[in-house]
N, CA, C and O atoms as a GROMACS GRO file, in nm:
protein
  404
    1MET      N    1   1.547  11.798 -14.183
    1MET     CA    2   1.630  11.811 -14.078
    1MET      C    3   1.539  11.765 -13.968
    1MET      O    4   1.420  11.787 -13.991
    2ALA      N    5   1.569  11.704 -13.850
    2ALA     CA    6   1.492  11.672 -13.736
    2ALA      C    7   1.545  11.690 -13.626
    2ALA      O    8   1.530  11.612 -13.533
    3TYR      N    9   1.617  11.798 -13.619
    3TYR     CA   10   1.657  11.881 -13.496
    3TYR      C   11   1.623  12.038 -13.476
    3TYR      O   12   1.551  12.097 -13.556
    4THR      N   13   1.671  12.091 -13.382
    4THR     CA   14   1.626  12.227 -13.345
    4THR      C   15   1.762  12.266 -13.292
    4THR      O   16   1.847  12.204 -13.229
    5CYS      N   17   1.754  12.398 -13.342
    5CYS     CA   18   1.895  12.488 -13.294
    5CYS      C   19   1.857  12.546 -13.163
    5CYS      O   20   1.754  12.606 -13.132
    6LEU      N   21   1.970  12.512 -13.086
    6LEU     CA   22   1.941  12.549 -12.922
    6LEU      C   23   2.053  12.695 -12.881
    6LEU      O   24   2.171  12.683 -12.914
    7SER      N   25   2.019  12.793 -12.827
    7SER     CA   26   2.110  12.880 -12.795
    7SER      C   27   2.208  12.826 -12.656
    7SER      O   28   2.167  12.732 -12.587
    8CYS      N   29   2.314  12.883 -12.630
    8CYS     CA   30   2.345  12.855 -12.529
    8CYS      C   31   2.312  12.918 -12.397
    8CYS      O   32   2.339  12.871 -12.286
    9GLU      N   33   2.255  13.020 -12.422
    9GLU     CA   34   2.172  13.095 -12.309
    9GLU      C   35   2.068  13.027 -12.268
    9GLU      O   36   2.047  13.010 -12.148
   10THR      N   37   1.982  12.976 -12.369
   10THR     CA   38   1.852  12.859 -12.316
   10THR      C   39   1.912  12.726 -12.263
   10THR      O   40   1.839  12.667 -12.184
   11LEU      N   41   2.030  12.670 -12.290
   11LEU     CA   42   2.063  12.561 -12.235
   11LEU      C   43   2.122  12.628 -12.086
   11LEU      O   44   2.104  12.544 -11.998
   12LYS      N   45   2.166  12.711 -12.049
   12LYS     CA   46   2.225  12.745 -11.925
   12LYS      C   47   2.121  12.758 -11.850
   12LYS      O   48   2.129  12.724 -11.732
   13ALA      N   49   2.012  12.806 -11.898
   13ALA     CA   50   1.912  12.858 -11.801
   13ALA      C   51   1.816  12.712 -11.780
   13ALA      O   52   1.762  12.690 -11.672
   14THR      N   53   1.804  12.632 -11.875
   14THR     CA   54   1.764  12.480 -11.857
   14THR      C   55   1.850  12.418 -11.715
   14THR      O   56   1.805  12.377 -11.608
   15LEU      N   57   2.000  12.431 -11.767
   15LEU     CA   58   2.053  12.345 -11.666
   15LEU      C   59   2.060  12.390 -11.535
   15LEU      O   60   2.085  12.307 -11.448
   16ILE      N   61   2.041  12.515 -11.502
   16ILE     CA   62   2.040  12.569 -11.381
   16ILE      C   63   1.876  12.553 -11.324
   16ILE      O   64   1.855  12.543 -11.203
   17ALA      N   65   1.808  12.552 -11.384
   17ALA     CA   66   1.618  12.538 -11.337
   17ALA      C   67   1.611  12.368 -11.299
   17ALA      O   68   1.560  12.338 -11.191
   18ASN      N   69   1.666  12.252 -11.396
   18ASN     CA   70   1.655  12.172 -11.369
   18ASN      C   71   1.736  12.080 -11.455
   18ASN      O   72   1.692  12.024 -11.555
   19PRO      N   73   1.890  12.064 -11.396
   19PRO     CA   74   1.976  12.009 -11.432
   19PRO      C   75   1.945  11.874 -11.504
   19PRO      O   76   1.996  11.849 -11.614
   20ASP      N   77   1.861  11.786 -11.442
   20ASP     CA   78   1.827  11.650 -11.456
   20ASP      C   79   1.725  11.628 -11.629
   20ASP      O   80   1.729  11.524 -11.695
   21SER      N   81   1.660  11.725 -11.660
   21SER     CA   82   1.573  11.739 -11.733
   21SER      C   83   1.595  11.716 -11.880
   21SER      O   84   1.510  11.697 -11.967
   22VAL      N   85   1.767  11.722 -11.892
   22VAL     CA   86   1.790  11.690 -12.044
   22VAL      C   87   1.936  11.645 -12.048
   22VAL      O   88   2.014  11.692 -11.966
   23THR      N   89   1.979  11.552 -12.144
   23THR     CA   90   2.073  11.497 -12.152
   23THR      C   91   2.201  11.597 -12.254
   23THR      O   92   2.162  11.664 -12.349
   24VAL      N   93   2.337  11.592 -12.218
   24VAL     CA   94   2.416  11.687 -12.294
   24VAL      C   95   2.504  11.607 -12.333
   24VAL      O   96   2.576  11.560 -12.245
   25ILE      N   97   2.522  11.575 -12.445
   25ILE     CA   98   2.660  11.513 -12.489
   25ILE      C   99   2.763  11.603 -12.601
   25ILE      O  100   2.729  11.672 -12.697
   26ASP      N  101   2.904  11.570 -12.544
   26ASP     CA  102   3.003  11.674 -12.657
   26ASP      C  103   3.071  11.553 -12.752
   26ASP      O  104   3.120  11.447 -12.714
   27ILE      N  105   3.062  11.591 -12.849
   27ILE     CA  106   3.110  11.530 -12.990
   27ILE      C  107   3.249  11.568 -13.018
   27ILE      O  108   3.297  11.527 -13.124
   28ARG      N  109   3.317  11.634 -12.946
   28ARG     CA  110   3.441  11.680 -12.979
   28ARG      C  111   3.578  11.607 -12.943
   28ARG      O  112   3.548  11.529 -12.852
   29ASP      N  113   3.696  11.597 -12.967
   29ASP     CA  114   3.785  11.518 -12.960
   29ASP      C  115   3.797  11.475 -12.802
   29ASP      O  116   3.743  11.556 -12.727
   30GLN      N  117   3.848  11.382 -12.749
   30GLN     CA  118   3.867  11.345 -12.590
   30GLN      C  119   3.968  11.458 -12.550
   30GLN      O  120   3.937  11.518 -12.447
   31GLY      N  121   4.064  11.492 -12.604
   31GLY     CA  122   4.158  11.627 -12.559
   31GLY      C  123   4.073  11.747 -12.552
   31GLY      O  124   4.075  11.806 -12.444
   32SER      N  125   4.027  11.776 -12.610
   32SER     CA  126   3.932  11.898 -12.607
   32SER      C  127   3.836  11.920 -12.505
   32SER      O  128   3.818  12.018 -12.433
   33PHE      N  129   3.761  11.778 -12.515
   33PHE     CA  130   3.678  11.774 -12.393
   33PHE      C  131   3.739  11.791 -12.251
   33PHE      O  132   3.690  11.864 -12.164
   34ASP      N  133   3.854  11.715 -12.236
   34ASP     CA  134   3.919  11.718 -12.143
   34ASP      C  135   4.000  11.838 -12.084
   34ASP      O  136   4.055  11.842 -11.974
   35ALA      N  137   3.996  11.929 -12.174
   35ALA     CA  138   4.047  12.082 -12.151
   35ALA      C  139   3.913  12.175 -12.120
   35ALA      O  140   3.924  12.285 -12.066
   36GLY      N  141   3.802  12.126 -12.155
   36GLY     CA  142   3.694  12.198 -12.057
   36GLY      C  143   3.560  12.113 -12.167
   36GLY      O  144   3.560  12.049 -12.272
   37HIS      N  145   3.437  12.169 -12.050
   37HIS     CA  146   3.348  12.111 -12.113
   37HIS      C  147   3.223  12.168 -12.024
   37HIS      O  148   3.224  12.227 -11.915
   38ILE      N  149   3.114  12.131 -12.108
   38ILE     CA  150   2.960  12.202 -11.995
   38ILE      C  151   2.998  12.071 -11.880
   38ILE      O  152   3.032  11.954 -11.897
   39GLY      N  153   2.977  12.147 -11.768
   39GLY     CA  154   2.990  12.038 -11.686
   39GLY      C  155   2.881  11.922 -11.649
   39GLY      O  156   2.904  11.852 -11.550
   40SER      N  157   2.772  11.902 -11.721
   40SER     CA  158   2.696  11.794 -11.697
   40SER      C  159   2.712  11.694 -11.820
   40SER      O  160   2.656  11.585 -11.829
   41ALA      N  161   2.801  11.754 -11.916
   41ALA     CA  162   2.824  11.698 -12.055
   41ALA      C  163   2.870  11.550 -12.039
   41ALA      O  164   2.917  11.504 -11.935
   42ARG      N  165   2.850  11.474 -12.165
   42ARG     CA  166   2.900  11.320 -12.133
   42ARG      C  167   2.995  11.327 -12.269
   42ARG      O  168   2.939  11.381 -12.365
   43HIS      N  169   3.129  11.281 -12.290
   43HIS     CA  170   3.162  11.297 -12.387
   43HIS      C  171   3.131  11.138 -12.475
   43HIS      O  172   3.137  11.022 -12.434
   44VAL      N  173   3.102  11.185 -12.589
   44VAL     CA  174   3.043  11.078 -12.713
   44VAL      C  175   3.118  11.084 -12.835
   44VAL      O  176   3.109  11.180 -12.912
   45ASP      N  177   3.206  10.968 -12.858
   45ASP     CA  178   3.237  10.979 -12.989
   45ASP      C  179   3.231  10.836 -13.060
   45ASP      O  180   3.161  10.750 -13.007
   46ASN      N  181   3.296  10.808 -13.171
   46ASN     CA  182   3.282  10.688 -13.247
   46ASN      C  183   3.258  10.541 -13.168
   46ASN      O  184   3.167  10.459 -13.180
   47SER      N  185   3.404  10.540 -13.067
   47SER     CA  186   3.410  10.424 -13.009
   47SER      C  187   3.318  10.429 -12.883
   47SER      O  188   3.325  10.332 -12.808
   48SER      N  189   3.228  10.538 -12.848
   48SER     CA  190   3.150  10.494 -12.724
   48SER      C  191   2.983  10.530 -12.770
   48SER      O  192   2.889  10.532 -12.690
   49VAL      N  193   2.974  10.552 -12.890
   49VAL     CA  194   2.834  10.563 -12.934
   49VAL      C  195   2.732  10.478 -12.927
   49VAL      O  196   2.616  10.509 -12.900
   50ASP      N  197   2.778  10.355 -12.954
   50ASP     CA  198   2.682  10.247 -12.964
   50ASP      C  199   2.618  10.185 -12.810
   50ASP      O  200   2.511  10.134 -12.779
   51ALA      N  201   2.746  10.221 -12.732
   51ALA     CA  202   2.714  10.201 -12.554
   51ALA      C  203   2.608  10.323 -12.532
   51ALA      O  204   2.494  10.287 -12.501
   52PHE      N  205   2.638  10.487 -12.548
   52PHE     CA  206   2.553  10.556 -12.523
   52PHE      C  207   2.425  10.561 -12.568
   52PHE      O  208   2.338  10.629 -12.514
   53LEU      N  209   2.402  10.471 -12.693
   53LEU     CA  210   2.284  10.447 -12.740
   53LEU      C  211   2.189  10.335 -12.681
   53LEU      O  212   2.068  10.323 -12.702
   54LEU      N  213   2.258  10.268 -12.616
   54LEU     CA  214   2.186  10.130 -12.547
   54LEU      C  215   2.157  10.188 -12.392
   54LEU      O  216   2.072  10.126 -12.327
   55GLN      N  217   2.228  10.312 -12.324
   55GLN     CA  218   2.155  10.310 -12.204
   55GLN      C  219   2.107  10.456 -12.217
   55GLN      O  220   2.058  10.493 -12.111
   56ALA      N  221   2.106  10.534 -12.296
   56ALA     CA  222   2.051  10.674 -12.285
   56ALA      C  223   1.882  10.670 -12.275
   56ALA      O  224   1.814  10.575 -12.315
   57ASP      N  225   1.844  10.761 -12.229
   57ASP     CA  226   1.697  10.790 -12.206
   57ASP      C  227   1.658  10.854 -12.326
   57ASP      O  228   1.678  10.974 -12.348
   58LYS      N  229   1.571  10.733 -12.448
   58LYS     CA  230   1.573  10.844 -12.561
   58LYS      C  231   1.419  10.947 -12.539
   58LYS      O  232   1.363  11.015 -12.625
   59LEU      N  233   1.388  10.932 -12.421
   59LEU     CA  234   1.255  11.010 -12.405
   59LEU      C  235   1.309  11.157 -12.380
   59LEU      O  236   1.241  11.252 -12.420
   60LYS      N  237   1.442  11.183 -12.308
   60LYS     CA  238   1.488  11.287 -12.253
   60LYS      C  239   1.535  11.363 -12.360
   60LYS      O  240   1.584  11.303 -12.455
   61PRO      N  241   1.528  11.508 -12.360
   61PRO     CA  242   1.570  11.586 -12.468
   61PRO      C  243   1.732  11.589 -12.463
   61PRO      O  244   1.794  11.589 -12.358
   62LEU      N  245   1.792  11.592 -12.594
   62LEU     CA  246   1.914  11.528 -12.606
   62LEU      C  247   2.012  11.668 -12.662
   62LEU      O  248   2.021  11.689 -12.783
   63ILE      N  249   2.064  11.735 -12.588
   63ILE     CA  250   2.153  11.852 -12.648
   63ILE      C  251   2.285  11.787 -12.708
   63ILE      O  252   2.349  11.700 -12.649
   64VAL      N  253   2.322  11.842 -12.842
   64VAL     CA  254   2.444  11.771 -12.898
   64VAL      C  255   2.537  11.917 -12.901
   64VAL      O  256   2.491  12.023 -12.945
   65CYS      N  257   2.676  11.901 -12.847
   65CYS     CA  258   2.795  12.011 -12.856
   65CYS      C  259   2.899  11.981 -12.910
   65CYS      O  260   2.946  11.872 -12.877
   66CYS      N  261   2.974  12.066 -13.013
   66CYS     CA  262   3.075  12.067 -13.096
   66CYS      C  263   3.156  12.190 -13.018
   66CYS      O  264   3.147  12.257 -12.915
   67TYR      N  265   3.245  12.173 -13.144
   67TYR     CA  266   3.327  12.320 -13.139
   67TYR      C  267   3.239  12.430 -13.146
   67TYR      O  268   3.213  12.494 -13.044
   68ARG      N  269   3.188  12.461 -13.263
   68ARG     CA  270   3.124  12.588 -13.314
   68ARG      C  271   2.970  12.543 -13.339
   68ARG      O  272   2.903  12.637 -13.382
   69GLY      N  273   2.911  12.443 -13.325
   69GLY     CA  274   2.797  12.408 -13.353
   69GLY      C  275   2.742  12.370 -13.494
   69GLY      O  276   2.624  12.349 -13.522
   70ILE      N  277   2.852  12.364 -13.578
   70ILE     CA  278   2.827  12.253 -13.694
   70ILE      C  279   2.812  12.130 -13.697
   70ILE      O  280   2.698  12.088 -13.715
   71SER      N  281   2.904  12.050 -13.683
   71SER     CA  282   2.927  11.888 -13.642
   71SER      C  283   2.779  11.836 -13.567
   71SER      O  284   2.724  11.730 -13.597
   72SER      N  285   2.730  11.924 -13.474
   72SER     CA  286   2.665  11.884 -13.393
   72SER      C  287   2.517  11.891 -13.468
   72SER      O  288   2.416  11.850 -13.409
   73GLN      N  289   2.511  11.940 -13.592
   73GLN     CA  290   2.389  11.983 -13.639
   73GLN      C  291   2.363  11.811 -13.726
   73GLN      O  292   2.253  11.757 -13.720
   74GLY      N  293   2.450  11.764 -13.779
   74GLY     CA  294   2.436  11.623 -13.848
   74GLY      C  295   2.409  11.514 -13.715
   74GLY      O  296   2.312  11.438 -13.714
   75ALA      N  297   2.502  11.521 -13.611
   75ALA     CA  298   2.515  11.460 -13.500
   75ALA      C  299   2.350  11.441 -13.435
   75ALA      O  300   2.291  11.337 -13.404
   76ALA      N  301   2.310  11.567 -13.431
   76ALA     CA  302   2.166  11.596 -13.343
   76ALA      C  303   2.067  11.481 -13.457
   76ALA      O  304   1.990  11.392 -13.422
   77ASP      N  305   2.096  11.513 -13.566
   77ASP     CA  306   1.987  11.440 -13.687
   77ASP      C  307   2.007  11.281 -13.677
   77ASP      O  308   1.911  11.204 -13.676
   78TYR      N  309   2.127  11.242 -13.670
   78TYR     CA  310   2.153  11.114 -13.641
   78TYR      C  311   2.103  11.054 -13.529
   78TYR      O  312   2.070  10.936 -13.526
   79PHE      N  313   2.094  11.132 -13.430
   79PHE     CA  314   2.063  11.054 -13.287
   79PHE      C  315   1.909  11.072 -13.295
   79PHE      O  316   1.831  10.994 -13.241
   80ASN      N  317   1.868  11.188 -13.371
   80ASN     CA  318   1.729  11.149 -13.368
   80ASN      C  319   1.661  11.040 -13.468
   80ASN      O  320   1.551  10.991 -13.443
   81GLU      N  321   1.744  11.004 -13.592
   81GLU     CA  322   1.706  10.902 -13.661
   81GLU      C  323   1.700  10.762 -13.567
   81GLU      O  324   1.627  10.666 -13.586
   82GLN      N  325   1.797  10.780 -13.463
   82GLN     CA  326   1.818  10.648 -13.377
   82GLN      C  327   1.704  10.657 -13.282
   82GLN      O  328   1.720  10.575 -13.192
   83GLY      N  329   1.614  10.716 -13.271
   83GLY     CA  330   1.511  10.725 -13.175
   83GLY      C  331   1.502  10.811 -13.064
   83GLY      O  332   1.413  10.777 -12.987
   84PHE      N  333   1.567  10.918 -13.030
   84PHE     CA  334   1.565  11.016 -12.951
   84PHE      C  335   1.462  11.121 -13.006
   84PHE      O  336   1.479  11.191 -13.106
   85GLN      N  337   1.368  11.121 -12.935
   85GLN     CA  338   1.220  11.232 -12.941
   85GLN      C  339   1.233  11.376 -12.990
   85GLN      O  340   1.164  11.443 -13.067
   86SER      N  341   1.348  11.404 -12.917
   86SER     CA  342   1.380  11.586 -12.940
   86SER      C  343   1.543  11.569 -12.959
   86SER      O  344   1.599  11.479 -12.898
   87THR      N  345   1.590  11.625 -13.013
   87THR     CA  346   1.724  11.621 -13.037
   87THR      C  347   1.768  11.780 -13.077
   87THR      O  348   1.699  11.834 -13.163
   88TYR      N  349   1.870  11.849 -13.023
   88TYR     CA  350   1.886  11.966 -13.034
   88TYR      C  351   2.073  12.018 -13.076
   88TYR      O  352   2.155  11.988 -12.989
   89SER      N  353   2.118  12.079 -13.180
   89SER     CA  354   2.248  12.140 -13.195
   89SER      C  355   2.278  12.246 -13.124
   89SER      O  356   2.204  12.342 -13.144
   90LEU      N  357   2.365  12.262 -13.043
   90LEU     CA  358   2.394  12.399 -12.950
   90LEU      C  359   2.449  12.481 -13.050
   90LEU      O  360   2.535  12.448 -13.132
   91ASP      N  361   2.394  12.589 -13.040
   91ASP     CA  362   2.416  12.691 -13.132
   91ASP      C  363   2.565  12.744 -13.083
   91ASP      O  364   2.587  12.761 -12.963
   92GLY      N  365   2.662  12.770 -13.180
   92GLY     CA  366   2.803  12.799 -13.108
   92GLY      C  367   2.900  12.717 -13.081
   92GLY      O  368   3.019  12.749 -13.090
   93GLY      N  369   2.855  12.598 -13.044
   93GLY     CA  370   2.896  12.531 -12.980
   93GLY      C  371   2.979  12.509 -12.826
   93GLY      O  372   2.922  12.559 -12.730
   94TYR      N  373   3.070  12.459 -12.808
   94TYR     CA  374   3.135  12.505 -12.670
   94TYR      C  375   3.240  12.597 -12.689
   94TYR      O  376   3.303  12.634 -12.590
   95GLU      N  377   3.271  12.644 -12.811
   95GLU     CA  378   3.332  12.803 -12.814
   95GLU      C  379   3.248  12.910 -12.791
   95GLU      O  380   3.286  13.019 -12.750
   96GLN      N  381   3.113  12.875 -12.822
   96GLN     CA  382   3.008  13.027 -12.776
   96GLN      C  383   3.009  12.960 -12.598
   96GLN      O  384   3.061  13.029 -12.510
   97TRP      N  385   2.959  12.846 -12.569
   97TRP     CA  386   2.911  12.842 -12.437
   97TRP      C  387   3.042  12.895 -12.325
   97TRP      O  388   3.016  12.955 -12.221
   98LYS      N  389   3.168  12.866 -12.364
   98LYS     CA  390   3.266  12.924 -12.266
   98LYS      C  391   3.284  13.098 -12.263
   98LYS      O  392   3.349  13.155 -12.176
   99LEU      N  393   3.240  13.142 -12.334
   99LEU     CA  394   3.229  13.299 -12.332
   99LEU      C  395   3.080  13.361 -12.233
   99LEU      O  396   3.062  13.480 -12.209
  100LEU      N  397   2.979  13.237 -12.181
  100LEU     CA  398   2.889  13.295 -12.123
  100LEU      C  399   2.923  13.332 -11.993
  100LEU      O  400   3.004  13.265 -11.929
  101PRO      N  401   2.876  13.426 -11.951
  101PRO     CA  402   2.908  13.504 -11.791
  101PRO      C  403   2.857  13.388 -11.693
  101PRO      O  404   2.862  13.404 -11.571
   0.00000   0.00000   0.00000
C-alpha cells in the first residue's frame, strides 16, 4: 500500500487554507460527477487518465475521490505507481464529503 487515507475534514481544511496545495481527482462516472463533486476536483476516468498523467504535477499531493472511499484506494495506489510522490484515498468518498457542514 503506497497511499494514505485522508479524512474529508482534513481535505476541507486543506482546501480552505491553501486550495492550490493539492490536486483532487474524482473517479466516479461522469453523471455522478456532474450531479455533484468537490469544487476543485477534476473528473478522471479511463478515457482521460493518460492525458491527466501527462499534464499533472506529480510533486503535488494527489487526493483520489470515489463514491465511498473503496475504489479510490486502488486508484491512489495506481497513481503512486505512476510516479506521484504523495497519493491519498478520501475516506468515505463523495458520500461522506457531501455530509460536511
